[in-house]
C-alpha positions, 0 to 999 in steps of 0.5 A, a space after each residue: 216352631 216352624 222351620 222359618 221361625 227357627 231360622 229367625 230365632 237363630 238369625 236374631 242371636 247372631 250380632 256381627 262385631 263390626 259396627 258397619 255390618 250392624 248398621 246395615 242390618 239395622 237399615 234393612 230392619 228399619 226399611 222393611 218393618 221399621 218406623 220413626 218420627 214424632 208421635 201424637 205426644 210430640 216425642 220422637 220415637 223409633 220402633 218396629 212392626 213385627 209379631 216376632 218378639 226376637 225380631 223386635 229385640 234384635 232391632 233395639 239391640 242394634 239400636 243400643 249397639 250402634 247409636 246408644 239409643 235405648 227403647 225406653 228413652 225419648 230421643 231428642 230432635 238432634 238425635 232424630 235428625 242424625 238418624 234420619 241423615 243416616 238411614 233417610 226415607 224408610 219408604 225408599 231403598 237402603 242407601 247403597 253406601 250402607 251396603 257397599 261391602 260384601 259383609 254388610 250385604 250379608 248383614 242387610 239380607 239378614 235383617 231383611 229376612 228377619 223383617 219380611 222373610 219366610 221359608 217353607 217346611 223343607 220336608 214339604 217343598 223348597 220355597 223361600 220368600 221376601 214380601 215387600 211393599 214397594 217395587 224398588 225395595 224388592 229390586 234391591 233385595 233381588 240384586 243383592 241376592 243375585 250379587 252372591 250368585 244365587 237365582 231370585 225372582 220377583 212376582 207381584 202378589 196382590 199388592 206386594 212384590 215377592 222376592 222368591 227362591 224355589 231351588 233347594 241349593 239356592 236356599 242353602 246358599 242364602 242360608 249360608 250367605 246370612 250365616 244361619 249355619 245351624 238351619 243350613 245343616 238342618 235343611 242339608 240333612 233334610 235334602 239328603 234324606 229326601 234325595 235318598 228316599 226319592 232315589 230309592 223310589 225311583 229304583 224300586 219303581 223301575 225295578 217294579 216296571 222291569 218285573 211287570 214287563 218281564 212277567 207280561 212278556 212270559 204271559 204272551 210267550 206262553 199264550 203264543 206257545 199254547 196256541 201253537 201246540 193246540 192248532 199247529 202241533 209241537 211235532 211240526 216245529 223245528 227241534 230247536 223251537 220245539 225244545 224252547 216251547 216245551 222248556 218255556 211251558 215247563 218254567 213259565 216264571 223263569 227269566 231268558 237267561 235261566 231258560 237258556 241253561 235248561 236247553 241242551 246244549 245251553 243257549 245265551 239270552 239273545 239266543 233264547 229271545 230270538 227262539 221265542 220271537 220265532 214262536 210268537 211270529 209263527 203263532 201270529 201267522 197262523 192266527 191270521 
């Protein structure tokens, strides 16, 4: 099962004990993937358009708990009118009266994700989105998410309005808001592993770059010293530079600090660097 499917399975099992929160979640399910009205046989029906059996099961469970409506019972006209008064036109956003409380907004987001949400495999990247058919529904969803201090944006994709999050921290926060705590912990564990791996890679790359820089610098130094030896002669060098040139040729792979310990008397890293630079400058002068 995909990570997105695991999140939906967890959310589908979560039933808030408060009726007002159950209604808020049911409202999201109805407005984003539900339908109700009269069928071709003149019967009043309520249903959910979803390929996810857990989502449909959650919708009918909430119908039963909140309005004692069973999926296998035909509704009366009076029941349908009461239902319509509560939830209104499904083409429009959910009534603000149903999601005025913070707890109900959490339930609303849970229902929205079950209806039209998805989340990418966190091992590949961080992306969470809700695909809406109406702009005003997308705006409402974005505003509710932002009300919890989470950054969400809207992008138009063909004929749909997509509310999306791309930051790992924001996705973690939204999973927490929706009370998908198991998925949250799994995502956090993956984030920690990924950040550790990236940190190690950065450190290895940095060390490799430093080693490469040191090796290239040593190769240039040896090239300059050999040029001085062959075209100028060590005998013409001051004693300090002559000793430095001989030590560098003798220990071509040694770092500057170690080279300084081979001199008599020993010299610090900066002193070694200064002498090697003088040798390189002299070699460049002779070349020209």
